[in-house]
C-alpha positions as CSV (number, residue, x, y, z in Angstrom):
1,M,0.2,0.3,-0.2
2,R,1.0,3.2,-1.0
3,K,2.4,5.6,2.2
4,E,0.2,7.9,1.4
5,L,-2.5,6.0,1.6
6,Q,-1.4,4.7,4.8
7,A,-1.1,7.8,6.3
8,E,-4.6,8.7,5.3
9,L,-6.8,5.7,5.9
10,P,-5.0,4.8,9.6
11,C,-6.4,1.4,10.7
12,H,-6.4,-1.1,13.5
13,R,-6.6,-4.8,13.3
14,Y,-7.7,-7.0,16.0
15,P,-9.1,-10.8,15.5
16,M,-11.7,-11.6,18.2
17,E,-12.3,-15.1,18.9
18,S,-15.8,-16.7,19.2
19,D,-16.5,-20.4,19.0
20,G,-13.5,-21.7,18.6
21,Q,-13.1,-19.9,15.2
22,L,-11.3,-16.2,15.0
23,H,-12.6,-13.2,13.1
24,P,-10.7,-10.7,12.2
25,I,-11.8,-6.7,12.6
26,E,-10.1,-3.8,11.2
27,I,-11.3,-0.5,11.8
28,K,-11.3,2.3,9.6
29,K,-11.8,6.2,9.2
30,S,-12.8,6.2,6.0
31,I,-16.4,6.1,4.1
32,N,-15.1,3.8,1.3
33,P,-12.1,1.7,2.5
34,P,-10.4,-0.1,-0.1
35,T,-11.2,-3.8,-0.5
36,Q,-7.5,-5.0,-0.9
37,I,-7.3,-4.7,3.1
38,T,-9.2,-7.9,3.7
39,G,-5.6,-9.7,2.1
40,A,-4.1,-9.2,6.2
41,F,-7.3,-11.4,7.1
42,K,-6.0,-14.2,4.8
43,L,-3.2,-14.0,7.1
44,L,-5.6,-16.1,9.6
45,D,-5.9,-19.0,7.4
46,K,-2.9,-20.3,8.4
47,A,-3.5,-20.2,12.0
48,S,-4.2,-23.3,14.2
49,V,-7.6,-21.5,14.8
50,P,-10.2,-21.6,11.8
51,R,-11.0,-18.1,10.5
52,G,-14.7,-17.4,10.7
53,T,-16.5,-14.0,9.3
54,G,-14.7,-10.6,9.5
55,A,-15.9,-7.1,9.6
56,I,-14.4,-3.7,8.6
57,L,-15.6,-0.9,10.5
58,C,-15.8,2.5,9.0
59,L,-18.1,5.4,8.4
60,R,-20.3,3.9,5.7
61,E,-24.0,4.8,6.1
62,T,-25.2,1.5,4.8
63,L,-24.3,-2.1,6.1
64,S,-22.7,-4.0,3.1
65,A,-20.0,-6.8,2.2
66,I,-17.1,-7.2,0.3
67,D,-17.4,-10.8,-0.1
68,S,-19.2,-13.6,1.6
69,S,-16.7,-14.0,4.4
70,T,-16.0,-9.9,5.4
71,Y,-18.7,-7.6,5.7
72,I,-18.4,-3.6,5.8
73,V,-20.0,-2.5,8.9
74,P,-21.0,1.4,9.5
75,V,-19.4,2.2,12.8
76,W,-23.0,3.5,14.2
77,M,-24.5,-0.2,14.2
78,I,-22.2,-1.1,16.9
């Protein structure tokens, strides 16, 4: 990722464990987070614990999905 984009979109990544699965969560200060950021979620596929559904928390107004295993969740919903 370009350095300018990293400075523009600070992020925080948190894997959460629930029901024997790791659920990756990323927090962005953006309305439209780039879909490439979910590449880091795939690192959890190498873990001994299975990866569950992930989420990107951001400033978007509506709930949506990047793919079948990653949701884009507006921060106001939590």
